[in-house]
N, C-alpha and C positions, 0 to 999 in steps of 0.2 A: 504493500501499500502505500503512494506516495501521501506526506502530505500538503494541504490546504499550502503553508506557507509555500513549501519545496515547487508546490506546482503554480504557483505565483511569479517566484522565480523564473521556473525555464521558459515560461513566456513572456517575461520580461526580457529576458538575455536575446531573443531570436524567436520568430516566427515556427511554429511547428505543422508536420505533417500527419494527418491521419489517415487509415484507410479508406475502402471505395464500398461499393455494393456487396453485399452478403446474398440478397436473392436473387439478384441477377447471374451469379456466378453458380448458384446452385440449378440454376433455372437451366442458364448453357451447357451444365454437365449433367443433368438426365435427371433434376428431381421435379417430377410433375407439377403446374402451377396448382392445380387443386389440391395439394397435400399441405403439411404443415411444413414451412421449412425450417422453422424454432424443433420440428421433431426428427430431424435428420440428425442432429446433437446426438439422441439415443442410437436411431438406426443406421448413420452414416456418419458416424464420428471422424473416421479416414479423412474423409473429404472437408469437410467442416476445417479440421487441422489444417488440411493442405491449402484452401483458401488464405486462409489465417498465414498462413507461409510465406503466400505467393505477394500477399501485401508486402508481407515484412522485407521479405526482398526486393519487394519494388523500394522500398526507401520510408516506409511508414514508422511513424513514432509511438502512434500511440491508434491501439485495432481495437472496432465494438465484438462486443457477443455477440452469437447468434442468438438473439434473444428478445429483440424487438415486441415479435407478437407472443413473446412468451407469459402474457397474463392470463386469468380463470376463464374472463370471456371470450377472447380469444380461440382460447385451447379448445373451448367447449363446442366449437362448431366442428370439432375433430374427433371430438372423444375422448379429448387428452386433459380434460379440468382437474384430473385426480393426480397428473403427473407435474404439476406447476412447478414443484421446490426442484423435481429430477431433472428436469429439462434445464431449467436454469441454471441448476449446480453442474451438469455437467456443461453448457454452451462456455461456464467461465473456466472448467479446468482446460475443455478444448483450447480458448484462447491464449489460459497461460501457459500451457504447454510447447504453444507456437512460439511462444513471445519471448520464454524465460525471464532473464532480470532484468535484460535491456529497454525493452519495448511495452510501452503502459499497455493495460489492459481496460475499457470502460466498460463499463455493465449497461448494454443498450436499454432503454423503458422505452419502449411507445404508449401510443392512446391507445384508451381501452376497448376502441374500435365501435363507439356508438356515434356512427357517419351521419345520421339524421339530426337535426339540432333540434329539433321539438318531441327528441323521443325522450321517455325518461328518465335522466341520469341517477344511478343509487346515490343514497345520501352521503355528505363529508366522509363520516364515519367510512362503508361502506367501502368506498372508494381506494379509503386509504388502508384498509385490511385487504383487499386487492392487490396493489403496489405491496404491501410487507413482504405478502406472501410469495411473490418473482423478486423482491433485494434482496428476502434471508438466502434464498438460495445462491443468488452473482455473489453476495459476500460468503458464503460457505465455501466456492468455488474457487475464490483467492482472485476477486475481481481489486484493482485498486481505484476505483473512481467510479464515477456515473457518467451515462450521456440523457438526459431526458431528450428522444428526437421528436420531428415530425409530429408536435400535438399541435393544434387550434382551437383547443378549448383552455383555456388557464386554469378552471378548476382543478380538471385534471392534474396536469403539470402540478398545480402547488399540492393537491392532495399525495400523488408522486414523493414529492420534495421532503413535506411530511414525512411520509414515511420511513423514508433514505436518512431523515437528521433523528427519528427516534433510532434508529439502529447503531447511527454513527454520526456524531458533530463534526469528525476531522477530516471526511472523505470529499476530495474534491467533488462538484457537478455543477457540468456544462446542460444547460437548459437553450434547449432549441424550439422555436415554432416555423410552423410551414404558414404560408401564405401564396394567394393568385398576383396573379399580373397586377391586379387593381389595389393592391395592397389587404386585400382584406382574407380571413383564412373559413375556410367552407363552414366554421359558424359563425361568422362576421366579427371576428375578432380582428380591427385593426392594426399593420404594423405598428405604426406608432402607440399606440396603447400597450401592445404586447412587451414591447422593447422597456418603455415606461416601467411596465409594472415588473417585469422580473428582474431592474437593475436595482427595482428597491428589496427584494428576494435575498433569502441567505445561499446564494448561487455564485461560482467565483469563475463564469463567464455565459454567457448569453450570444445566441445567434439563428442564425438561417438553416435549415435545410429544406430539399425535396422539393416537388412539386414544379421549379420551376430550371431551366435548364440556367447555363454561366452567363449567357447576356445578360436574360430578363431579369436577374438574381441582382447583377450588378446595380442596377439602380434601387434596389430593395437594400443593398449595403450600404448604398449612401447614405439613405436616410437613416438606417441604424446606423452608423457612426456619428450623426450631427446627435444622438439620443443618447443612446450608450452609455451607461457610468460602468461600466464591468467589461473585462476584457470580452472580445468579436470572435465569434468563429462562425465559418460559412461552408457550407458543404451542397452543391450543384445538383442536379440531375444531368446526365449527359445533351440534354437536349429533349424533344421529344419524340417518343418511339416509334416508329413503321412499323407496319404488318409485314411480315416477307414471307407468302407459304407459311402461314399460318403462326409464324415467332415473330416477337416484339424486339425489333433491331431497333439500336438508337445509332444515329446514320451521322454524330459530330464527331470529329478524332480527336485522339486524346491530345495530341498538339494544340486544338482549337481550345477543348476546354482548360488546358494547365496554363493557356495565356491568360485566362481570365483568374485564374488563380494569384497570379502576380499582381494584377487592379484591385483585387481583395486587399491583397499585405499592402499595399500603397493606401489603404483606406484606413488602416489601422485591425485589421483583423489580423489574429493570433494563431490561429488553428483554422489551417484548411483540407479540405479532403474533396471525396465525393459520394453522392446518394445513387439513385437507381440509373439503371445504365452505366456507369462510371466500370474499370476490373483495373486490374494492378498493371497495367500500360497507362489509363491515366496516371496514375500515380505517380508511375515512373518518372513522367513525365512533369509533374507539378513539383517533384523533388529537384527535376532536373532544373529549373525555374528559381525555388528557393534558395538552391546551388549558388546559380549565379546571380541572383538580382539582391536577395534578405541579406541584411546587417550581422553575416555571424551567420553563415552557410548552413543548412542543414547537411548532415553527411548523411551520403548514400553510399556506402562500403562497400557494397559490388554492384561493377561496373556496368560486368553483362550478364546473361543468364548463362555464361558456361564458366562464368566467375562463381555460381553462385556454391559450387558443391565442395571449394575448394577451401581449405585453412588459410587465415586472414592472415596477413602478414604482420609480426609485432613492430612496435615501435623502437628506435635504440636510442639509449638518452644521449641528446645534445652535448657540446662542448659547452662548459659554462661558461656563459656571457662574456667576463673577463680574458677568457682565452682565446676570443674570434678573431680581433683585432688590434694593432695598437692603440685604435682610437676606442675600445671598448675595455683596452686595461687603464686608460689615462683618467675615460670616466669614473672608474672602479678603484684603482687602487692611487694616483698621482694627489698628492696633496695641494696643488695647486690645478687654477681650473682651465678646462678644453675650450681654446678657441678657434672659431670657425668662420669662415669668410665665403659669402654666395660665388660662384662665376657661371653663367649663363653662358653655354654651349651657342658656337658661332652659326652665325646664318648660311656661313657657306663651309666649303672643305679644309680650308686656310686654318691649322694651328697655333700657326708664329705668336699672332699677338697674346692670344689666351696664354699661350705656355709664358711670355716672359711678363705679363699678369703676375702668375702663379706662381713663380722661380720670386720675385719679389718679395709675394705675400712670405714663402717658404722661408726665404730670407730673414723675415720680420720675426720668425720664431711663430707664425697659425699652426695649428696642429692639424686640422682636416680643409678640407674644402669639396664646402655644398655645391651641390649639381644640380638645380631647375629640372625638370621636364616638359618642355615643350611650355615655356611660360607665358602667360597671357594666351594661348592655344598658338601658338605662331610658330612658324616650322623651322627647326633649326639639327642642328646635331645631334643625335641621339647622345643621350648622358652615360650610357652603358661606352658609347666608342671613344668620347672624350674622358670618363673615367678613368678606362683601361690605361686609355696612352698616357694620362699623368701621373698611372701610378707605375708602369713599365719603365717608361722614360725619364722622366723628372721624379721621382721617386717620391712623388706626392699623394701623401694616404685622401681620397675621399668617401664622402658620402653622395650616395645618387637616390635622387628624389624619383620614385615608380610609382605611375598614377593609372588608375584602375580605366581611363580613357580610350584607348587606342589600340588593347592586343584584348583579345577572348581567354578565354581561361588554359586554353593549350598553349598561347600563345607565352600569356605569363609565365607558364610554368618551366617553359622550355627558356625564358631570357632570364629568368633567377638562379636555373642552372647555368646557366652560359656564363652569365655573368663573372657567378665564382668561378668559373673554369678560366676568364678571362684576369684574375688575380683582384677583381673588387671584395670586398667583404663588406661595406659597409653601407645600408641602405634605409630609407625611410618611406612607407608608403603613404602614400596621398590619394584620394578621389580620384582629383582632378577638378580643371574647370570644362566646360564643357564648349563645343570646339566654335559653336554660335557665338562663343565671348570671344573669339578671337579674330584671324584673317581670313576665315575657311568657314561661312554661316553654312553651307552646301554639305560640308563633311559631316558623320554621323559619327555621336560618342561610341563606344562599345559598351561600356558598364555593366560588365557579365559580373560584376563584384562594386563590391566597395572595400575602404581601407580597412575594413573589421573584417570582411570574408576574405581579403586579398590575408589578410595577417597569419588568419588559419590554415591557407594552403601554404605559407612559409613554415607556419609551425610545425605543420608535418613534413614537408621537405627537410629540416633541418630532424628530423626522426626518420630520416633513411626511408618514407613513403611520398606517392603521389597522392594526387586527390584521389585517385581510386583507391586506395589502401595497398598499391603495390608496391613491393620492396624495391629502392631503387639501389643500383653497382655501388656508389659510392652517393653520399650524402653531401647537397654541398653547407659551406661554415659562411653562415652569411648574418652576420650581425643586424638585427632590424628594428627600428625605430616609430612610432609613431605622432603623428601632429596634435593640436589641442588648440582652442581656441578660447583663451580666459576669459573673453571680452563678449559673448556669445550670447546672443537676446537670450534663449533658451537656457540657461544653466542647470536644468534636471537633465536634459534631455543631453548636453553636452558632458555632464559627469557620468553619464549612464554611456554614452559611446566610449568614452574613451575607458571605463571598467570592462568595456568589451573588447576593447583590444587590448590590456592587459592581460585580461583569463585568455585572449590567445596567443600569448607568449612575448608580447613585446619588450622590449630590453631598454629604451631608454623613449622619453617622449622632448621632442622640439615644440614648442609655443610657436602661436602667430605673433609677430611686433606686439611689444609690449610698449604703454610709456606710463600706465597706474598702476605701479608696484604694488600698491594697497589692493588693487583689484584682483591681480594674481597673488597676494598671498590670502585673500579669502576663499578663490577658486581650489587654491591648496588644499586651505583646511577643509573645503568639503569632499575633494577628489582623495579618494582612496588609493594612492599609489603606492602605499608600500615603500621600499628601498628604492624604486627606478629612479633611474639619476635622471635631470632634466638639463634641458637647453633652452637660455630664453633668447627670444628672437626680439632683436633691435634694428629698427630700421629709422633710420637719423633723417628729420623731415627738412625737405629743402627748403619750404616757405612756407608761408599764413595759410597759398590756395591748397598746397599741396594738403597742409593738416587739415585743412576744411572737407578737400576731395575723402582725403580718408576717414575721417570722424562720419560723414554723413554719407557718402557712397559704398564705402567697402564693409560687409558682412565681418562681423568680429572683432572688427578694429574700433578702440573707444580712445580717445584722445581728449582727456580733460581740459576744461574752461581755461583755468588758468595755464594750461603749456600752449595752447592755444592762443591765447591772448600776448604769452613770450611772443610765439613765433607772427603776432601781428604787429608787434612794437620793433620786433627785428629790422622790420622793412622787407627789404628783396635784395639780393643779389648775395655778396663776402658774408653781408653782416650776416642776414637770415641763414646760411649754410653754416655759419658757424655757432650761431646761435640752436639751431638744429644738433649740431654735434654734442654740445653741451647738455642738452636738455638728456642725448639718448647716453650719454656719460654716465649725469647722475642713474639715469636708470638702472645701468650696470650696477654702479656704486650701492644702487639701493636693495638692487635683485639678489645682490651674491651671497647674503645671509638668510635669504630665505629655505625652506627646507626642501633638501633633494638638489637645490640647485646647484648643479655640478661644471656648468659652461656657459657661453653663449656665442650667438650665430648673427654675422650681421650683414644685411642685404643694403650693399651700398646703392644710393641712388645714382642713378646713370652712369654706372662703370667706376663711378669716382673709387676706388679701392683705399688711397691714401686715407681717406674721411672713415674708413673702415678699424685702419690704426690707430688714429687717434681716439673714436667712439672705444677701444677695446685694451687702449692704454693701462686704466685701473688693475687690470687681470693681465696682461700679456708679459711675458718673458721667452727666454730664447730657449733651444732645442731641448727637451728634458727625453734622458733615451727609454721605451717602455721594456723592462724585461719581461715579456711577453712571448709566450711560446704556442705553438699550433701541435 
C-alpha cells in the first residue's frame, strides 16, 4: 500500500502513466460480451494476469484491477451475486502478481449499474454496504489505492468513498466521473458541479474517463483545469467504436490518442491512461510522449517487445562528482572561489579571435570558460566543437551549455556520449530559447525533453545505461549542472523544478544573473539544495536603458529600484559602464558568503572581457593546480 503523502509526492515529481482498457482486451481475446468480464478473474486468471503484464510492459506505472462491475447488483445479472468477495479478491491478487512491488495497483470500483436516472436508487446505507462488500475483497487481495471510475451519479461515488474511508483512511482515492460532449452525465450531473463537489471530498485526485474520445475529452479537461482543487487525471476512450463484421473496433490510432495525452499534461493533468478501446500500444505511445515531453520523464524500461523477456541491465555506480574534472574538484575541494567567463561560439568557422580571448582569460587566472548553446537562438558554431578545441589545443577547461531545442532524444544521447569522447567533461543542461525568439522564426524547436528530463537521461548514462535501460560498453564521465532563476515570478514552481533537477542527479547549480543578493538568499533558504555547489551568475549592466530592459522584459530578471536609479544617475558611455562594473562587483562581494556559493560566472556585455576580469577581482587569483584524477 502507498500512503496518501507518498502518492501526492509522486504526483508532484512528474506525471504518471496508467493502463488502458481491460474489457476491450478480454473481448478481443475471446471472452464473449454477454459474459461477466469480472468473472474471468476466476475462470481465466492467466488471461487477466497476462493483460496486466502487457500494460506494465508497455510502461504503465499504475494498473487497475478487473473489478469495475464487481458489485452485487451488477453480478446478479450473471448469477454471481454471492461471489462478490471472491471475485474482487482474485482481481486484486492477479493485478498484484503482475505488478510486483514497482507498479501501483488501483482497486477499480464502478457505478452500481442503475442506467435509468428515474429508477429508485437504494438508500444511502444500502449503497454503502454494497460498495463495502466489494472494497473489502479488493483490500484483502492487496490493492495499493482505489479508483472510483466512470461514475455518473455523485450519490453513488460518495457512498463508495464512505465505504473506503470506513475501511481505510490512509489509502489514496482517485475519483473520476464521466460526461457527454454537452458537459452533462447520463444522470444530468454537470461537469462543473461534479468537479467542484469532488474537490471538496476526502479524495486525492479528481478526473474524467470514458464516454468521450481524446479530442472531445480535451474540451472537458480544459474546463476541469479551471476549477479543480485537487490533482487531475484523464483517461479517454480511443474514440467512437465502429462495427466491423459484428465486432466493435476503435479506429483511432495509438499515436493519435497519445498526442492528446500530452495536451492533457500541458493543462496540468498528473495521471493519464486509457479507457474503452485503448490497448497496450496506446499506453506505450503515451509513455513515449511523456518520456519525451514531461518534466522528469516516465521511465519505460523496456524499449521493444523483444526486450521484454530479457534481464534488465543493472546500473553501475558513477564516479564521485569531485573526480570527474578539474572544475568539479575545485568546486568541492578548493579553498578559493571558482571563476568562469562566458565566451560565445563564433558565427563562422574562424576560431582565431576566440582563441586569443580565451588565452588572455586563462593567463588572468580564470578557471573555466562557459560556452552558451545558440544564445538568443542565433546560428553559431556548436559548443561541442569549440569546447573540444579549447580543451585539446589551448588547454582551457570548458563548461558546455546544452539545450533541448535542437536535438531529439537519440541525438541528445549521442551528443552526450560523443562530447565525452572529445575530452569535454562539464555540461550544464538548459531547456533553451524557442527558435522563434531568434533569427529563424520558421525553424522548429524539438524539445523532446526539458532540462529535468535531460538530467534524467544523463543520470542514466553516467550509470552505464542508455534511455532504454541497455548497458553501455563504457559510461561517459560527465559532470553536469542545471540552472535556476532566483528571481522567478512563481517561486514555488521554480523551487519545485530545482528539486526535480537535483533528484535527477544534478551536481552543480548555475543561477541566472543576480543583482539582488537578498532575493538570492531568500531563494536559497526556500530551496533544499543540500550540499550542491552554486555558481552565481553576474551580468554587468551597460546602461540605464539596459537595466530597464532586463528588469521589465526578461523573465526571471529582477533589478532593484536603487540599482536602476544608480544606472540612471551614471548617465551613459564610460561612466555608465564603470557604474555597471561597480554594481556587479558589489554583488560578488555580497553573495560570496551565502550558503553553497562556490564561485561566479560572468557574462561580459558585448564581448568586453576585460570587464569580466574587473568584476571578478574580489575573488580571482592565479592558477591553482587540482589534485584530481579519473
